[in-house]
Jmol script that loads the backbone (N, CA, C; Angstrom):
load data "model"
ATOM      1  N   UNK A   1     167.093 142.574 135.781  1.00  0.00           N
ATOM      2  CA  UNK A   1     166.521 141.650 136.753  1.00  0.00           C
ATOM      3  C   UNK A   1     166.520 142.321 138.125  1.00  0.00           C
ATOM      4  N   UNK A   2     165.420 142.208 138.836  1.00  0.00           N
ATOM      5  CA  UNK A   2     165.323 142.711 140.204  1.00  0.00           C
ATOM      6  C   UNK A   2     165.356 141.525 141.157  1.00  0.00           C
ATOM      7  N   UNK A   3     166.063 141.696 142.259  1.00  0.00           N
ATOM      8  CA  UNK A   3     166.248 140.614 143.222  1.00  0.00           C
ATOM      9  C   UNK A   3     165.875 141.112 144.613  1.00  0.00           C
ATOM     10  N   UNK A   4     164.950 140.410 145.246  1.00  0.00           N
ATOM     11  CA  UNK A   4     164.567 140.686 146.625  1.00  0.00           C
ATOM     12  C   UNK A   4     165.489 139.877 147.523  1.00  0.00           C
ATOM     13  N   UNK A   5     166.317 140.567 148.283  1.00  0.00           N
ATOM     14  CA  UNK A   5     167.314 139.911 149.138  1.00  0.00           C
ATOM     15  C   UNK A   5     166.727 139.732 150.529  1.00  0.00           C
ATOM     16  N   UNK A   6     166.677 138.485 150.974  1.00  0.00           N
ATOM     17  CA  UNK A   6     166.101 138.121 152.265  1.00  0.00           C
ATOM     18  C   UNK A   6     167.025 138.526 153.415  1.00  0.00           C
ATOM     19  N   UNK A   7     166.443 138.673 154.579  1.00  0.00           N
ATOM     20  CA  UNK A   7     167.178 139.028 155.792  1.00  0.00           C
ATOM     21  C   UNK A   7     168.356 138.095 156.037  1.00  0.00           C
ATOM     22  N   UNK A   8     168.174 136.810 155.795  1.00  0.00           N
ATOM     23  CA  UNK A   8     169.239 135.823 156.048  1.00  0.00           C
ATOM     24  C   UNK A   8     170.502 136.133 155.253  1.00  0.00           C
ATOM     25  N   UNK A   9     170.355 136.630 154.048  1.00  0.00           N
ATOM     26  CA  UNK A   9     171.509 136.970 153.206  1.00  0.00           C
ATOM     27  C   UNK A   9     172.215 138.200 153.766  1.00  0.00           C
ATOM     28  N   UNK A  10     171.446 139.222 154.142  1.00  0.00           N
ATOM     29  CA  UNK A  10     172.044 140.430 154.711  1.00  0.00           C
ATOM     30  C   UNK A  10     172.825 140.105 155.976  1.00  0.00           C
ATOM     31  N   UNK A  11     172.252 139.289 156.845  1.00  0.00           N
ATOM     32  CA  UNK A  11     172.923 138.948 158.106  1.00  0.00           C
ATOM     33  C   UNK A  11     174.218 138.201 157.830  1.00  0.00           C
ATOM     34  N   UNK A  12     174.174 137.213 156.956  1.00  0.00           N
ATOM     35  CA  UNK A  12     175.403 136.485 156.604  1.00  0.00           C
ATOM     36  C   UNK A  12     176.435 137.416 155.986  1.00  0.00           C
ATOM     37  N   UNK A  13     175.984 138.335 155.141  1.00  0.00           N
ATOM     38  CA  UNK A  13     176.886 139.273 154.467  1.00  0.00           C
ATOM     39  C   UNK A  13     177.612 140.173 155.470  1.00  0.00           C
ATOM     40  N   UNK A  14     176.948 140.514 156.553  1.00  0.00           N
ATOM     41  CA  UNK A  14     177.579 141.355 157.575  1.00  0.00           C
ATOM     42  C   UNK A  14     178.709 140.619 158.292  1.00  0.00           C
ATOM     43  N   UNK A  15     178.681 139.293 158.261  1.00  0.00           N
ATOM     44  CA  UNK A  15     179.735 138.491 158.892  1.00  0.00           C
ATOM     45  C   UNK A  15     180.817 138.075 157.910  1.00  0.00           C
ATOM     46  N   UNK A  16     180.425 137.826 156.668  1.00  0.00           N
ATOM     47  CA  UNK A  16     181.374 137.426 155.624  1.00  0.00           C
ATOM     48  C   UNK A  16     180.828 137.901 154.281  1.00  0.00           C
ATOM     49  N   UNK A  17     181.649 138.605 153.532  1.00  0.00           N
ATOM     50  CA  UNK A  17     181.217 139.192 152.261  1.00  0.00           C
ATOM     51  C   UNK A  17     180.593 138.154 151.338  1.00  0.00           C
ATOM     52  N   UNK A  18     179.422 138.477 150.848  1.00  0.00           N
ATOM     53  CA  UNK A  18     178.704 137.635 149.897  1.00  0.00           C
ATOM     54  C   UNK A  18     178.973 138.198 148.500  1.00  0.00           C
ATOM     55  N   UNK A  19     179.731 137.473 147.701  1.00  0.00           N
ATOM     56  CA  UNK A  19     180.151 137.949 146.380  1.00  0.00           C
ATOM     57  C   UNK A  19     178.958 138.233 145.469  1.00  0.00           C
ATOM     58  N   UNK A  20     177.969 137.356 145.490  1.00  0.00           N
ATOM     59  CA  UNK A  20     176.789 137.566 144.650  1.00  0.00           C
ATOM     60  C   UNK A  20     176.043 138.825 145.076  1.00  0.00           C
ATOM     61  N   UNK A  21     175.898 139.030 146.372  1.00  0.00           N
ATOM     62  CA  UNK A  21     175.213 140.222 146.874  1.00  0.00           C
ATOM     63  C   UNK A  21     175.953 141.489 146.439  1.00  0.00           C
ATOM     64  N   UNK A  22     177.267 141.481 146.536  1.00  0.00           N
ATOM     65  CA  UNK A  22     178.068 142.636 146.115  1.00  0.00           C
ATOM     66  C   UNK A  22     177.837 142.929 144.634  1.00  0.00           C
ATOM     67  N   UNK A  23     177.820 141.889 143.817  1.00  0.00           N
ATOM     68  CA  UNK A  23     177.583 142.053 142.381  1.00  0.00           C
ATOM     69  C   UNK A  23     176.184 142.617 142.117  1.00  0.00           C
ATOM     70  N   UNK A  24     175.196 142.111 142.820  1.00  0.00           N
ATOM     71  CA  UNK A  24     173.830 142.617 142.660  1.00  0.00           C
ATOM     72  C   UNK A  24     173.740 144.086 143.070  1.00  0.00           C
ATOM     73  N   UNK A  25     174.438 144.448 144.143  1.00  0.00           N
ATOM     74  CA  UNK A  25     174.466 145.846 144.584  1.00  0.00           C
ATOM     75  C   UNK A  25     175.120 146.731 143.525  1.00  0.00           C
ATOM     76  N   UNK A  26     176.251 146.283 143.002  1.00  0.00           N
ATOM     77  CA  UNK A  26     176.963 147.049 141.960  1.00  0.00           C
ATOM     78  C   UNK A  26     176.078 147.304 140.741  1.00  0.00           C
ATOM     79  N   UNK A  27     175.276 146.323 140.404  1.00  0.00           N
ATOM     80  CA  UNK A  27     174.419 146.424 139.218  1.00  0.00           C
ATOM     81  C   UNK A  27     173.044 147.028 139.507  1.00  0.00           C
ATOM     82  N   UNK A  28     172.854 147.499 140.731  1.00  0.00           N
ATOM     83  CA  UNK A  28     171.572 148.100 141.149  1.00  0.00           C
ATOM     84  C   UNK A  28     170.389 147.182 140.870  1.00  0.00           C
ATOM     85  N   UNK A  29     170.565 145.904 141.166  1.00  0.00           N
ATOM     86  CA  UNK A  29     169.514 144.919 140.899  1.00  0.00           C
ATOM     87  C   UNK A  29     168.686 144.572 142.138  1.00  0.00           C
ATOM     88  N   UNK A  30     169.050 145.107 143.285  1.00  0.00           N
ATOM     89  CA  UNK A  30     168.396 144.721 144.537  1.00  0.00           C
ATOM     90  C   UNK A  30     167.188 145.604 144.825  1.00  0.00           C
ATOM     91  N   UNK A  31     166.119 144.938 145.250  1.00  0.00           N
ATOM     92  CA  UNK A  31     164.962 145.641 145.804  1.00  0.00           C
ATOM     93  C   UNK A  31     164.800 145.162 147.243  1.00  0.00           C
ATOM     94  N   UNK A  32     164.188 145.999 148.041  1.00  0.00           N
ATOM     95  CA  UNK A  32     163.996 145.627 149.435  1.00  0.00           C
ATOM     96  C   UNK A  32     162.510 145.696 149.786  1.00  0.00           C
ATOM     97  N   UNK A  33     162.199 145.218 150.946  1.00  0.00           N
ATOM     98  CA  UNK A  33     160.813 145.106 151.417  1.00  0.00           C
ATOM     99  C   UNK A  33     160.780 145.624 152.856  1.00  0.00           C
ATOM    100  N   UNK A  34     159.726 146.321 153.265  1.00  0.00           N
ATOM    101  CA  UNK A  34     159.689 146.863 154.626  1.00  0.00           C
ATOM    102  C   UNK A  34     159.798 145.797 155.721  1.00  0.00           C
ATOM    103  N   UNK A  35     159.357 144.575 155.469  1.00  0.00           N
ATOM    104  CA  UNK A  35     159.467 143.525 156.484  1.00  0.00           C
ATOM    105  C   UNK A  35     160.920 143.111 156.682  1.00  0.00           C
ATOM    106  N   UNK A  36     161.710 143.133 155.616  1.00  0.00           N
ATOM    107  CA  UNK A  36     163.137 142.813 155.734  1.00  0.00           C
ATOM    108  C   UNK A  36     163.830 143.913 156.530  1.00  0.00           C
ATOM    109  N   UNK A  37     163.523 145.159 156.213  1.00  0.00           N
ATOM    110  CA  UNK A  37     164.088 146.282 156.969  1.00  0.00           C
ATOM    111  C   UNK A  37     163.696 146.147 158.440  1.00  0.00           C
ATOM    112  N   UNK A  38     162.448 145.814 158.699  1.00  0.00           N
ATOM    113  CA  UNK A  38     161.977 145.642 160.076  1.00  0.00           C
ATOM    114  C   UNK A  38     162.724 144.551 160.814  1.00  0.00           C
ATOM    115  N   UNK A  39     162.949 143.424 160.157  1.00  0.00           N
ATOM    116  CA  UNK A  39     163.697 142.337 160.800  1.00  0.00           C
ATOM    117  C   UNK A  39     165.126 142.770 161.104  1.00  0.00           C
ATOM    118  N   UNK A  40     165.733 143.515 160.196  1.00  0.00           N
ATOM    119  CA  UNK A  40     167.101 143.979 160.422  1.00  0.00           C
ATOM    120  C   UNK A  40     167.159 145.017 161.541  1.00  0.00           C
ATOM    121  N   UNK A  41     166.164 145.873 161.643  1.00  0.00           N
ATOM    122  CA  UNK A  41     166.105 146.860 162.726  1.00  0.00           C
ATOM    123  C   UNK A  41     166.058 146.158 164.079  1.00  0.00           C
ATOM    124  N   UNK A  42     165.349 145.035 164.147  1.00  0.00           N
ATOM    125  CA  UNK A  42     165.212 144.307 165.408  1.00  0.00           C
ATOM    126  C   UNK A  42     166.468 143.533 165.797  1.00  0.00           C
ATOM    127  N   UNK A  43     167.381 143.338 164.860  1.00  0.00           N
ATOM    128  CA  UNK A  43     168.609 142.599 165.139  1.00  0.00           C
ATOM    129  C   UNK A  43     169.679 143.488 165.749  1.00  0.00           C
ATOM    130  N   UNK A  44     170.764 142.852 166.133  1.00  0.00           N
ATOM    131  CA  UNK A  44     171.912 143.597 166.651  1.00  0.00           C
ATOM    132  C   UNK A  44     173.046 143.496 165.643  1.00  0.00           C
ATOM    133  N   UNK A  45     173.716 144.620 165.425  1.00  0.00           N
ATOM    134  CA  UNK A  45     174.839 144.640 164.488  1.00  0.00           C
ATOM    135  C   UNK A  45     175.669 145.890 164.735  1.00  0.00           C
ATOM    136  N   UNK A  46     176.908 145.827 164.287  1.00  0.00           N
ATOM    137  CA  UNK A  46     177.770 147.004 164.348  1.00  0.00           C
ATOM    138  C   UNK A  46     177.295 147.999 163.301  1.00  0.00           C
ATOM    139  N   UNK A  47     177.449 149.274 163.609  1.00  0.00           N
ATOM    140  CA  UNK A  47     177.122 150.347 162.652  1.00  0.00           C
ATOM    141  C   UNK A  47     175.707 150.222 162.080  1.00  0.00           C
ATOM    142  N   UNK A  48     174.765 149.876 162.943  1.00  0.00           N
ATOM    143  CA  UNK A  48     173.388 149.648 162.491  1.00  0.00           C
ATOM    144  C   UNK A  48     172.805 150.865 161.769  1.00  0.00           C
ATOM    145  N   UNK A  49     173.004 152.051 162.338  1.00  0.00           N
ATOM    146  CA  UNK A  49     172.417 153.254 161.736  1.00  0.00           C
ATOM    147  C   UNK A  49     172.933 153.475 160.315  1.00  0.00           C
ATOM    148  N   UNK A  50     174.240 153.321 160.120  1.00  0.00           N
ATOM    149  CA  UNK A  50     174.843 153.507 158.797  1.00  0.00           C
ATOM    150  C   UNK A  50     174.312 152.457 157.815  1.00  0.00           C
ATOM    151  N   UNK A  51     174.264 151.211 158.268  1.00  0.00           N
ATOM    152  CA  UNK A  51     173.782 150.118 157.422  1.00  0.00           C
ATOM    153  C   UNK A  51     172.334 150.358 157.003  1.00  0.00           C
ATOM    154  N   UNK A  52     171.485 150.729 157.949  1.00  0.00           N
ATOM    155  CA  UNK A  52     170.073 150.965 157.643  1.00  0.00           C
ATOM    156  C   UNK A  52     169.895 152.172 156.724  1.00  0.00           C
ATOM    157  N   UNK A  53     170.739 153.178 156.890  1.00  0.00           N
ATOM    158  CA  UNK A  53     170.690 154.337 156.003  1.00  0.00           C
ATOM    159  C   UNK A  53     171.018 153.920 154.570  1.00  0.00           C
ATOM    160  N   UNK A  54     172.039 153.086 154.412  1.00  0.00           N
ATOM    161  CA  UNK A  54     172.406 152.594 153.078  1.00  0.00           C
ATOM    162  C   UNK A  54     171.274 151.757 152.474  1.00  0.00           C
ATOM    163  N   UNK A  55     170.644 150.920 153.293  1.00  0.00           N
ATOM    164  CA  UNK A  55     169.513 150.119 152.794  1.00  0.00           C
ATOM    165  C   UNK A  55     168.346 150.994 152.347  1.00  0.00           C
ATOM    166  N   UNK A  56     168.167 152.118 153.025  1.00  0.00           N
ATOM    167  CA  UNK A  56     167.031 152.990 152.697  1.00  0.00           C
ATOM    168  C   UNK A  56     167.151 153.593 151.298  1.00  0.00           C
ATOM    169  N   UNK A  57     168.347 153.566 150.718  1.00  0.00           N
ATOM    170  CA  UNK A  57     168.557 154.105 149.376  1.00  0.00           C
ATOM    171  C   UNK A  57     168.262 153.082 148.274  1.00  0.00           C
ATOM    172  N   UNK A  58     168.045 151.829 148.649  1.00  0.00           N
ATOM    173  CA  UNK A  58     167.751 150.793 147.651  1.00  0.00           C
ATOM    174  C   UNK A  58     166.316 150.931 147.145  1.00  0.00           C
ATOM    175  N   UNK A  59     166.079 150.433 145.953  1.00  0.00           N
ATOM    176  CA  UNK A  59     164.719 150.429 145.403  1.00  0.00           C
ATOM    177  C   UNK A  59     163.814 149.564 146.274  1.00  0.00           C
ATOM    178  N   UNK A  60     162.551 149.917 146.296  1.00  0.00           N
ATOM    179  CA  UNK A  60     161.568 149.174 147.089  1.00  0.00           C
ATOM    180  C   UNK A  60     160.737 148.293 146.158  1.00  0.00           C
ATOM    181  N   UNK A  61     160.399 147.121 146.645  1.00  0.00           N
ATOM    182  CA  UNK A  61     159.527 146.238 145.881  1.00  0.00           C
ATOM    183  C   UNK A  61     158.069 146.598 146.141  1.00  0.00           C
ATOM    184  N   UNK A  62     157.200 146.089 145.336  1.00  0.00           N
ATOM    185  CA  UNK A  62     155.766 146.207 145.585  1.00  0.00           C
ATOM    186  C   UNK A  62     155.456 145.375 146.827  1.00  0.00           C
ATOM    187  N   UNK A  63     154.673 145.919 147.732  1.00  0.00           N
ATOM    188  CA  UNK A  63     154.295 145.191 148.942  1.00  0.00           C
ATOM    189  C   UNK A  63     152.922 144.568 148.717  1.00  0.00           C
ATOM    190  N   UNK A  64     152.872 143.258 148.825  1.00  0.00           N
ATOM    191  CA  UNK A  64     151.622 142.528 148.617  1.00  0.00           C
ATOM    192  C   UNK A  64     150.604 142.874 149.705  1.00  0.00           C
ATOM    193  N   UNK A  65     149.352 142.887 149.325  1.00  0.00           N
ATOM    194  CA  UNK A  65     148.281 143.078 150.300  1.00  0.00           C
ATOM    195  C   UNK A  65     148.023 141.750 151.020  1.00  0.00           C
ATOM    196  N   UNK A  66     147.298 141.820 152.110  1.00  0.00           N
ATOM    197  CA  UNK A  66     146.952 140.595 152.837  1.00  0.00           C
ATOM    198  C   UNK A  66     146.186 139.636 151.925  1.00  0.00           C
ATOM    199  N   UNK A  67     145.286 140.170 151.130  1.00  0.00           N
ATOM    200  CA  UNK A  67     144.502 139.342 150.213  1.00  0.00           C
ATOM    201  C   UNK A  67     145.414 138.632 149.207  1.00  0.00           C
ATOM    202  N   UNK A  68     146.417 139.335 148.691  1.00  0.00           N
ATOM    203  CA  UNK A  68     147.353 138.744 147.733  1.00  0.00           C
ATOM    204  C   UNK A  68     148.213 137.663 148.383  1.00  0.00           C
ATOM    205  N   UNK A  69     148.600 137.898 149.634  1.00  0.00           N
ATOM    206  CA  UNK A  69     149.407 136.898 150.348  1.00  0.00           C
ATOM    207  C   UNK A  69     148.587 135.635 150.584  1.00  0.00           C
ATOM    208  N   UNK A  70     147.366 135.800 151.015  1.00  0.00           N
ATOM    209  CA  UNK A  70     146.493 134.640 151.240  1.00  0.00           C
ATOM    210  C   UNK A  70     146.282 133.876 149.931  1.00  0.00           C
ATOM    211  N   UNK A  71     146.093 134.590 148.832  1.00  0.00           N
ATOM    212  CA  UNK A  71     145.948 133.949 147.524  1.00  0.00           C
ATOM    213  C   UNK A  71     147.201 133.136 147.184  1.00  0.00           C
ATOM    214  N   UNK A  72     148.385 133.716 147.413  1.00  0.00           N
ATOM    215  CA  UNK A  72     149.649 133.017 147.139  1.00  0.00           C
ATOM    216  C   UNK A  72     149.768 131.759 147.990  1.00  0.00           C
ATOM    217  N   UNK A  73     149.426 131.869 149.268  1.00  0.00           N
ATOM    218  CA  UNK A  73     149.481 130.718 150.180  1.00  0.00           C
ATOM    219  C   UNK A  73     148.581 129.601 149.664  1.00  0.00           C
ATOM    220  N   UNK A  74     147.382 129.957 149.262  1.00  0.00           N
ATOM    221  CA  UNK A  74     146.436 128.948 148.783  1.00  0.00           C
ATOM    222  C   UNK A  74     146.840 128.385 147.421  1.00  0.00           C
ATOM    223  N   UNK A  75     147.239 129.242 146.506  1.00  0.00           N
ATOM    224  CA  UNK A  75     147.588 128.796 145.152  1.00  0.00           C
ATOM    225  C   UNK A  75     148.767 127.831 145.156  1.00  0.00           C
ATOM    226  N   UNK A  76     149.770 128.115 145.991  1.00  0.00           N
ATOM    227  CA  UNK A  76     150.974 127.287 146.019  1.00  0.00           C
ATOM    228  C   UNK A  76     150.997 126.318 147.202  1.00  0.00           C
ATOM    229  N   UNK A  77     149.860 126.188 147.890  1.00  0.00           N
ATOM    230  CA  UNK A  77     149.726 125.236 148.995  1.00  0.00           C
ATOM    231  C   UNK A  77     150.885 125.375 149.994  1.00  0.00           C
ATOM    232  N   UNK A  78     151.061 126.582 150.546  1.00  0.00           N
ATOM    233  CA  UNK A  78     152.207 126.881 151.403  1.00  0.00           C
ATOM    234  C   UNK A  78     151.990 126.564 152.880  1.00  0.00           C
ATOM    235  N   UNK A  79     150.781 126.228 153.267  1.00  0.00           N
ATOM    236  CA  UNK A  79     150.529 125.888 154.673  1.00  0.00           C
ATOM    237  C   UNK A  79     151.322 124.648 155.061  1.00  0.00           C
ATOM    238  N   UNK A  80     151.951 124.703 156.230  1.00  0.00           N
ATOM    239  CA  UNK A  80     152.704 123.559 156.735  1.00  0.00           C
ATOM    240  C   UNK A  80     154.025 123.309 156.027  1.00  0.00           C
ATOM    241  N   UNK A  81     154.518 124.287 155.286  1.00  0.00           N
ATOM    242  CA  UNK A  81     155.768 124.107 154.530  1.00  0.00           C
ATOM    243  C   UNK A  81     156.983 124.712 155.235  1.00  0.00           C
ATOM    244  N   UNK A  82     156.795 125.185 156.466  1.00  0.00           N
ATOM    245  CA  UNK A  82     157.937 125.673 157.241  1.00  0.00           C
ATOM    246  C   UNK A  82     158.299 127.129 157.035  1.00  0.00           C
ATOM    247  N   UNK A  83     157.388 127.890 156.436  1.00  0.00           N
ATOM    248  CA  UNK A  83     157.638 129.327 156.329  1.00  0.00           C
ATOM    249  C   UNK A  83     156.589 130.061 157.149  1.00  0.00           C
ATOM    250  N   UNK A  84     156.906 131.295 157.494  1.00  0.00           N
ATOM    251  CA  UNK A  84     155.982 132.104 158.271  1.00  0.00           C
ATOM    252  C   UNK A  84     155.327 133.180 157.417  1.00  0.00           C
ATOM    253  N   UNK A  85     154.575 134.022 158.095  1.00  0.00           N
ATOM    254  CA  UNK A  85     153.823 135.085 157.433  1.00  0.00           C
ATOM    255  C   UNK A  85     154.742 136.046 156.682  1.00  0.00           C
ATOM    256  N   UNK A  86     155.881 136.404 157.282  1.00  0.00           N
ATOM    257  CA  UNK A  86     156.813 137.323 156.617  1.00  0.00           C
ATOM    258  C   UNK A  86     157.323 136.705 155.319  1.00  0.00           C
ATOM    259  N   UNK A  87     157.741 135.449 155.361  1.00  0.00           N
ATOM    260  CA  UNK A  87     158.222 134.782 154.143  1.00  0.00           C
ATOM    261  C   UNK A  87     157.123 134.686 153.086  1.00  0.00           C
ATOM    262  N   UNK A  88     155.898 134.426 153.510  1.00  0.00           N
ATOM    263  CA  UNK A  88     154.778 134.381 152.561  1.00  0.00           C
ATOM    264  C   UNK A  88     154.580 135.753 151.912  1.00  0.00           C
ATOM    265  N   UNK A  89     154.753 136.810 152.698  1.00  0.00           N
ATOM    266  CA  UNK A  89     154.683 138.172 152.157  1.00  0.00           C
ATOM    267  C   UNK A  89     155.777 138.396 151.121  1.00  0.00           C
ATOM    268  N   UNK A  90     156.995 137.951 151.435  1.00  0.00           N
ATOM    269  CA  UNK A  90     158.108 138.138 150.500  1.00  0.00           C
ATOM    270  C   UNK A  90     157.855 137.387 149.200  1.00  0.00           C
ATOM    271  N   UNK A  91     157.384 136.152 149.312  1.00  0.00           N
ATOM    272  CA  UNK A  91     157.070 135.364 148.113  1.00  0.00           C
ATOM    273  C   UNK A  91     156.012 136.059 147.257  1.00  0.00           C
ATOM    274  N   UNK A  92     154.962 136.501 147.900  1.00  0.00           N
ATOM    275  CA  UNK A  92     153.870 137.151 147.184  1.00  0.00           C
ATOM    276  C   UNK A  92     154.337 138.457 146.537  1.00  0.00           C
ATOM    277  N   UNK A  93     155.099 139.241 147.277  1.00  0.00           N
ATOM    278  CA  UNK A  93     155.627 140.500 146.737  1.00  0.00           C
ATOM    279  C   UNK A  93     156.555 140.245 145.561  1.00  0.00           C
ATOM    280  N   UNK A  94     157.387 139.215 145.660  1.00  0.00           N
ATOM    281  CA  UNK A  94     158.297 138.867 144.559  1.00  0.00           C
ATOM    282  C   UNK A  94     157.511 138.440 143.322  1.00  0.00           C
ATOM    283  N   UNK A  95     156.466 137.664 143.522  1.00  0.00           N
ATOM    284  CA  UNK A  95     155.632 137.243 142.390  1.00  0.00           C
ATOM    285  C   UNK A  95     154.989 138.442 141.698  1.00  0.00           C
ATOM    286  N   UNK A  96     154.422 139.327 142.495  1.00  0.00           N
ATOM    287  CA  UNK A  96     153.729 140.495 141.947  1.00  0.00           C
ATOM    288  C   UNK A  96     154.694 141.408 141.194  1.00  0.00           C
ATOM    289  N   UNK A  97     155.884 141.595 141.761  1.00  0.00           N
ATOM    290  CA  UNK A  97     156.855 142.517 141.156  1.00  0.00           C
ATOM    291  C   UNK A  97     157.774 141.842 140.141  1.00  0.00           C
ATOM    292  N   UNK A  98     157.570 140.540 139.933  1.00  0.00           N
ATOM    293  CA  UNK A  98     158.398 139.753 139.005  1.00  0.00           C
ATOM    294  C   UNK A  98     159.876 139.815 139.380  1.00  0.00           C
ATOM    295  N   UNK A  99     160.142 139.722 140.683  1.00  0.00           N
ATOM    296  CA  UNK A  99     161.508 139.720 141.203  1.00  0.00           C
ATOM    297  C   UNK A  99     161.934 138.298 141.524  1.00  0.00           C
ATOM    298  N   UNK A 100     163.226 138.085 141.556  1.00  0.00           N
ATOM    299  CA  UNK A 100     163.796 136.839 142.053  1.00  0.00           C
ATOM    300  C   UNK A 100     163.976 136.995 143.559  1.00  0.00           C
ATOM    301  N   UNK A 101     164.115 135.880 144.264  1.00  0.00           N
ATOM    302  CA  UNK A 101     164.405 135.916 145.700  1.00  0.00           C
ATOM    303  C   UNK A 101     165.774 135.304 145.932  1.00  0.00           C
ATOM    304  N   UNK A 102     166.577 136.003 146.728  1.00  0.00           N
ATOM    305  CA  UNK A 102     167.877 135.486 147.144  1.00  0.00           C
ATOM    306  C   UNK A 102     167.797 135.281 148.652  1.00  0.00           C
ATOM    307  N   UNK A 103     167.863 134.027 149.090  1.00  0.00           N
ATOM    308  CA  UNK A 103     167.716 133.691 150.501  1.00  0.00           C
ATOM    309  C   UNK A 103     168.651 132.558 150.884  1.00  0.00           C
ATOM    310  N   UNK A 104     168.978 132.492 152.166  1.00  0.00           N
ATOM    311  CA  UNK A 104     169.741 131.371 152.716  1.00  0.00           C
ATOM    312  C   UNK A 104     168.825 130.457 153.533  1.00  0.00           C
ATOM    313  N   UNK A 105     167.576 130.859 153.696  1.00  0.00           N
ATOM    314  CA  UNK A 105     166.592 130.089 154.453  1.00  0.00           C
ATOM    315  C   UNK A 105     166.191 128.853 153.645  1.00  0.00           C
ATOM    316  N   UNK A 106     166.399 127.668 154.222  1.00  0.00           N
ATOM    317  CA  UNK A 106     166.155 126.409 153.496  1.00  0.00           C
ATOM    318  C   UNK A 106     164.722 126.277 152.996  1.00  0.00           C
ATOM    319  N   UNK A 107     163.767 126.540 153.865  1.00  0.00           N
ATOM    320  CA  UNK A 107     162.365 126.354 153.481  1.00  0.00           C
ATOM    321  C   UNK A 107     161.922 127.375 152.437  1.00  0.00           C
ATOM    322  N   UNK A 108     162.300 128.619 152.642  1.00  0.00           N
ATOM    323  CA  UNK A 108     161.943 129.657 151.676  1.00  0.00           C
ATOM    324  C   UNK A 108     162.615 129.386 150.332  1.00  0.00           C
ATOM    325  N   UNK A 109     163.871 128.960 150.367  1.00  0.00           N
ATOM    326  CA  UNK A 109     164.607 128.648 149.137  1.00  0.00           C
ATOM    327  C   UNK A 109     163.940 127.508 148.372  1.00  0.00           C
ATOM    328  N   UNK A 110     163.528 126.480 149.101  1.00  0.00           N
ATOM    329  CA  UNK A 110     162.888 125.320 148.469  1.00  0.00           C
ATOM    330  C   UNK A 110     161.584 125.722 147.776  1.00  0.00           C
ATOM    331  N   UNK A 111     160.796 126.541 148.451  1.00  0.00           N
ATOM    332  CA  UNK A 111     159.527 126.982 147.872  1.00  0.00           C
ATOM    333  C   UNK A 111     159.773 127.898 146.677  1.00  0.00           C
ATOM    334  N   UNK A 112     160.709 128.827 146.824  1.00  0.00           N
ATOM    335  CA  UNK A 112     161.018 129.740 145.718  1.00  0.00           C
ATOM    336  C   UNK A 112     161.523 128.961 144.507  1.00  0.00           C
ATOM    337  N   UNK A 113     162.315 127.926 144.756  1.00  0.00           N
ATOM    338  CA  UNK A 113     162.815 127.088 143.667  1.00  0.00           C
ATOM    339  C   UNK A 113     161.657 126.374 142.960  1.00  0.00           C
ATOM    340  N   UNK A 114     160.732 125.882 143.752  1.00  0.00           N
ATOM    341  CA  UNK A 114     159.569 125.190 143.189  1.00  0.00           C
ATOM    342  C   UNK A 114     158.730 126.144 142.332  1.00  0.00           C
ATOM    343  N   UNK A 115     158.631 127.386 142.782  1.00  0.00           N
ATOM    344  CA  UNK A 115     157.867 128.383 142.034  1.00  0.00           C
ATOM    345  C   UNK A 115     158.738 128.982 140.919  1.00  0.00           C
ATOM    346  N   UNK A 116     160.004 128.632 140.910  1.00  0.00           N
ATOM    347  CA  UNK A 116     160.957 129.009 139.849  1.00  0.00           C
ATOM    348  C   UNK A 116     161.342 130.478 139.813  1.00  0.00           C
ATOM    349  N   UNK A 117     161.591 131.068 140.961  1.00  0.00           N
ATOM    350  CA  UNK A 117     162.131 132.419 140.916  1.00  0.00           C
ATOM    351  C   UNK A 117     163.196 132.655 141.980  1.00  0.00           C
ATOM    352  N   UNK A 118     163.961 131.603 142.252  1.00  0.00           N
ATOM    353  CA  UNK A 118     165.046 131.708 143.227  1.00  0.00           C
ATOM    354  C   UNK A 118     166.302 132.205 142.520  1.00  0.00           C
ATOM    355  N   UNK A 119     167.004 133.152 143.118  1.00  0.00           N
ATOM    356  CA  UNK A 119     168.181 133.748 142.494  1.00  0.00           C
ATOM    357  C   UNK A 119     169.322 132.750 142.336  1.00  0.00           C
ATOM    358  N   UNK A 120     169.496 131.816 143.254  1.00  0.00           N
ATOM    359  CA  UNK A 120     170.651 130.930 143.138  1.00  0.00           C
ATOM    360  C   UNK A 120     170.593 130.081 141.872  1.00  0.00           C
ATOM    361  N   UNK A 121     169.410 129.934 141.275  1.00  0.00           N
ATOM    362  CA  UNK A 121     169.341 129.223 140.002  1.00  0.00           C
ATOM    363  C   UNK A 121     169.967 130.052 138.882  1.00  0.00           C
ATOM    364  N   UNK A 122     170.194 131.317 139.152  1.00  0.00           N
ATOM    365  CA  UNK A 122     170.828 132.208 138.185  1.00  0.00           C
ATOM    366  C   UNK A 122     172.221 132.618 138.652  1.00  0.00           C
ATOM    367  N   UNK A 123     172.756 131.903 139.620  1.00  0.00           N
ATOM    368  CA  UNK A 123     174.029 132.282 140.232  1.00  0.00           C
ATOM    369  C   UNK A 123     175.141 132.374 139.193  1.00  0.00           C
ATOM    370  N   UNK A 124     175.611 133.562 138.964  1.00  0.00           N
ATOM    371  CA  UNK A 124     176.657 133.806 137.969  1.00  0.00           C
ATOM    372  C   UNK A 124     178.021 133.317 138.417  1.00  0.00           C
ATOM    373  N   UNK A 125     178.132 132.956 139.679  1.00  0.00           N
ATOM    374  CA  UNK A 125     179.425 132.557 140.217  1.00  0.00           C
ATOM    375  C   UNK A 125     179.537 131.053 140.394  1.00  0.00           C
ATOM    376  N   UNK A 126     178.505 130.319 139.987  1.00  0.00           N
ATOM    377  CA  UNK A 126     178.546 128.853 140.099  1.00  0.00           C
ATOM    378  C   UNK A 126     179.591 128.299 139.133  1.00  0.00           C
ATOM    379  N   UNK A 127     180.297 127.293 139.584  1.00  0.00           N
ATOM    380  CA  UNK A 127     181.341 126.697 138.730  1.00  0.00           C
ATOM    381  C   UNK A 127     181.032 125.270 138.436  1.00  0.00           C
TER     382      UNK A 127
END
end "model"
wireframe off; spacefill off
backbone 0.3
color backbone group
């Protein structure tokens, strides 16, 4: 299983260890997207260079084209649902690459759940 980890998860993980994220990293299940890397580059964090270098070694997901993103927005009626262009790109890329999405963003999580590819539905640590 490949999992596209959203910026929100990485940011939270930098403040408090995310057990699921650590497990996904150990199992080499994580893929990344250039927009997520871009959002992290724009943020502030300790040891940014080291962190970004480590992220650069992760597998990359397929990046959806603008046409594919627009198709995803229209097919799943995503207008007015509280997500932006970057999130729409992530959703479309995840669909194309058959990846799950792991996010802490409420709106993105809700949409991913509706489309049935949210990672928390597969959370191995749920009790």
